[in-house]
C-alpha positions, 0 to 999 in steps of 0.5 A, spaced: 683 377 898 687 376 892 691 369 890 693 365 885 697 358 886 703 362 885 701 368 889 704 372 882 701 378 880 698 379 873 697 387 872 694 392 867 693 399 867 688 404 865 687 411 866 681 414 868 679 422 867 681 427 873 677 430 877 680 435 881 676 438 885 673 431 889 677 430 895 679 423 897 675 422 903 668 424 898 671 417 895 670 412 900 663 411 899 663 406 905 665 410 909 658 415 908 654 409 907 656 406 914 656 414 917 663 413 919 663 421 922 657 420 926 660 414 929 666 417 930 663 421 936 662 415 939 668 410 937 674 411 934 677 404 935 682 407 941 685 402 946 684 397 941 690 393 937 689 389 931 693 385 928 694 385 920 697 378 918 699 380 911 705 382 907 707 387 911 705 394 913 709 400 910 709 404 917 712 410 913 705 411 909 702 418 911 696 415 913 699 411 917 704 414 921 704 413 928 699 407 927 703 402 926 707 398 932 713 394 932 711 386 930 714 380 927 717 378 920 716 371 918 719 373 911 726 373 912 728 373 905 725 379 904 728 386 905 725 390 910 721 388 916 715 387 918 713 395 918 715 395 910 711 391 905 713 386 899 707 386 896 703 393 898 697 389 900 698 388 908 698 396 907 691 397 904 689 392 909 691 396 915 689 403 912 682 400 911 682 399 918 686 404 921 688 410 916 688 417 919 687 421 913 692 425 915 696 425 908 696 430 903 695 436 908 689 432 911 686 430 905 688 423 906 684 417 906 681 414 912 680 407 916 674 405 919 677 405 926 682 410 925 683 411 932 685 403 933 693 401 932 695 396 927 700 390 930 703 388 923 705 381 922 709 379 915 707 373 912 712 369 907 712 371 900 709 364 896 711 366 890 717 363 890 714 356 892 715 350 887 707 348 887 702 349 892 703 344 896 710 347 898 706 354 898 700 350 903 706 347 907 709 354 908 703 358 910 701 352 915 708 353 919 708 361 918 700 362 920 700 359 927 707 362 929 703 369 927 696 368 930 700 366 937 704 372 936 699 377 935 695 373 941 702 374 946 703 381 944 696 384 945 692 383 939 684 383 941 682 382 934 686 379 928 685 381 920 687 375 916 685 377 909 689 371 906 687 364 904 689 357 901 686 351 900 688 346 905 687 347 913 692 344 918 691 342 925 696 347 927 692 352 925 686 349 928 689 349 934 693 356 934 685 359 932 683 355 939 689 358 942 686 365 940 679 364 942 681 361 949 685 368 950 679 372 948 681 374 941 677 375 935 680 373 928 676 375 921 679 371 915 676 373 907 672 367 905 676 369 897 674 371 891 673 365 886 665 365 887 664 366 880 669 360 879 671 354 883 668 357 889 673 353 893 673 353 901 679 357 903 682 357 910 683 359 915 676 363 913 673 355 913 676 354 920 672 353 926 672 358 930 675 364 924 669 369 923 669 368 915 667 374 911 664 376 904 664 382 900 658 386 897 657 392 893 654 399 894 646 395 893 647 391 898 649 385 894 654 379 894 659 381 889 660 375 884 667 374 886 665 373 894 665 366 895 659 362 898 657 357 902 657 356 910 664 358 911 660 365 910 659 368 917 658 376 915 659 380 910 661 387 909 663 392 903 667 389 898 667 393 891 670 400 889 674 402 896 679 407 896 684 407 901 691 408 902 697 404 899 704 403 897 704 406 890 707 412 889 700 417 889 699 413 896 692 411 894 689 406 891 682 403 889 680 396 889 675 390 891 674 383 894 673 380 900 680 382 903 678 389 904 670 387 906 675 383 912 679 389 914 672 393 915 669 387 919 675 387 923 675 394 924 667 394 926 669 390 931 674 394 933 669 400 934 664 396 938 670 393 943 673 400 944 666 402 947 665 397 951 672 394 953 669 390 959 666 385 953 669 379 952 671 377 945 665 373 944 659 378 946 663 383 941 662 378 936 655 377 938 652 384 938 656 384 931 652 378 929 645 381 932 646 387 929 648 385 922 643 387 916 640 381 914 637 378 907 631 381 904 628 374 904 628 373 911 632 367 912 637 368 919 642 366 915 644 365 908 651 362 904 651 368 901 652 373 906 652 369 912 648 372 918 648 379 915 652 385 913 656 389 918 652 395 921 656 397 927 653 404 927 647 400 930 651 396 934 654 403 938 647 406 938 643 400 941 647 393 942 642 390 945 643 383 950 651 382 949 649 375 952 654 370 955 661 372 956 665 365 955 660 362 950 662 362 943 656 365 938 657 362 932 656 354 931 662 352 927 666 350 933 660 345 936 659 342 929 667 341 928 666 336 934 660 333 930 663 326 927 659 328 920 660 335 919 656 338 912 661 340 907 656 342 902 653 350 902 647 351 905 641 355 904 643 359 898 643 367 896 636 366 895 634 361 901 634 355 896 639 349 895 646 349 891 644 351 885 646 356 879 642 361 883 646 360 889 651 364 885 648 370 884 647 376 888 644 377 894 641 384 898 641 385 905 635 389 908 637 396 910 636 399 917 631 404 917 635 409 921 641 408 917 639 412 912 638 413 904 639 407 900 643 404 906 648 401 900 653 399 905 659 395 904 664 393 899 671 390 900 679 389 897 681 384 892 681 382 885 682 389 882 686 395 885 687 402 881 692 407 884 689 414 885 693 421 883 693 426 888 686 428 891 683 422 888 684 425 882 687 419 876 685 412 877 690 407 874 686 401 874 691 395 877 688 388 876 691 381 879 688 374 879 686 373 886 691 369 891 686 364 893 689 358 893 696 360 895 699 360 902 698 367 903 693 370 899 692 377 899 686 380 895 688 386 890 
């Protein structure tokens, strides 16, 4: 998730020595540790539509051709429609979900659920907002429309790799509408875990699955925010994915990409078990997640664990009640005095300096190797030239506080 109050990107470039022998796919370590090819023998996400509420999705991208449906443009002042991207962030999120790897003669970047379809909803560009309040107001007006549109136009999953500081009743009601209509919503928790760590919305909205980021060693990334709003974690470091840069490829990290991978994980499961409800898909995703090494059922660093869709596809267990939402935040929201403070920290202690330190998750015995799972998009982005050749590091400030808060 990227964001700053003004939504302005701060970029700087760096070159890395070429590595011509390496394919793009060989650089997508998150797909290796998740054993994507093995999962694709069972499910590719076919039959599932994932709405991407973001900066638009470039439908002409070589790895997204044929994957992007007609959607909704809520940014009328920016040239183009929802199948064009005014920032590049939305295209990256869509590619992490449903990239086909067909570009560059088949040496492109894959998404985790390459059989899924993308429903783009282009959110307003808040870079022109006068201040944070104006940006928040713009988001509060656009987000409910975007969520309801996605629900009413066939999306089973909604991916929101955006965030802002304040919640609104209209967003809360739209989330409730989505859940009642059988839809799942995943949102990035934000990238200021090593700074102010303020709760962001809609990740903190009851009924939304808040997603944090972990690195290749299964540890919470420093930037990934922590607290009771974190429900799951996914890869969020050094991700390689298709993008709108001239080379067509980027590398980045943050909770935005982690959210896209969580959404894609749900798509894989739902595709194999199409008769399940949103509640059952989420319950299995939670039950099969890789938990904390300290044995805690839930921590503020990685929530209920790191998504492991391969385990869910292989041995999902009992999906449970069809009509019962598996996370406690909906019921807690009805409480007259819900706690706003983070609960157990990454190491199981109360909120302290330790709570911002990385937390590891226990790997599944059959995930192979060191099970170095999971990264995500967000604070840093790098352009790849050719087949994963030259990386130009593109860094930007998080858009965590703004209305539309993408990730690189």
